[in-house]
N, C-alpha and C positions, 0 to 999 in steps of 0.2 A: 236535455235534448239528446245528447249523444247516447245516454243509457237507453232511451226509448228506441233510438235507431238500432243499437246493438240487439236489443231484445226482439225487435221486429224482424231483423235479419235472421236471428236464430230460430224464431218460431215459424218463419215462412221460408226457410232456406231453399226449398225446391220450387218455390213460386217465382214467377217473373217479376223483377223489380224495376227493370230498365229496358227500354227498347230504343235503340239509336241506329238509324240507317238500316232498318230491317233486321238487325241482330238483337236478340234478347239475352239478358243477363239475369241470373237468379239472385235472390237476396244472399244466398250463401256465397256465391262467387263475388258479389259486391263487397261483402264483409271481408272475405279473404284478401281481395285487392286493397282494401283500406288498410288492413293489418300489414300487408307487404309494403305499402307506401310509408306507413309509420316506421317500420323497420329501416327503410331506406333513409328517412329523415335522421334516425338515430345514427346510422352508419356515416352520415355526412356531418355529424356533430351539431345538428339543429336541436335546439332546446325549446321547451315550452316558453311562450311569451316572445320568442323571436318573431320577426316580421318577414313575411315572404310576399313577393310581388308576383301575381299571376296575370299573365296576358295571353291567355289561350283563347282560341275560338271554342265555342261550345262543342263538347265531345264527351264520351264516356270517361276518358282519363281526367278531364277537367272536373267532373263531379267526384271522382275518386279522390282527387287532390283536395277538393273542398272538404269532403267528409273526413279525410285523414288529418287535415289541419285542425279542424274543430275537435276531433278526437284527441289529438296530441296537445292541443292548447296553443297552437301557433296562430298568431294574428295574420289575417289575410288582407292584402290590398289587391283588389281586382281591377284591372283596366280592360274595359270592353272595347276601347278604341286602340287596338294594338298597333295600328299603323301610324299613330300620332306620336312620333319620337320625342317631341318637345314635352308633351304631357307625361311621357314615361320618365324623362329626366327630372322634371319638376317633382314628380311623385317620389322618386328615389332619393332626392335631396331632402325632402320634408321629414 
């Protein structure tokens, strides 16, 4: 899946990949942002198969994080109810 994502981004680097709140982002920029996030993970000593908890509201950065996690092999736990602190605690303990 991630190889197909990378190839699509490279082939369509100047085409619009994402529109969020009236701002467009090209495939090339999306791929660059994913690579930057993977490098950030490495700088923080995150390793493939680590687990990260994401409790973001939908945004461009949220999607970059998801693609970067998949690219780098990090397991994602997504909480869509980010205001439910009990659920967050239960998920972190699991």
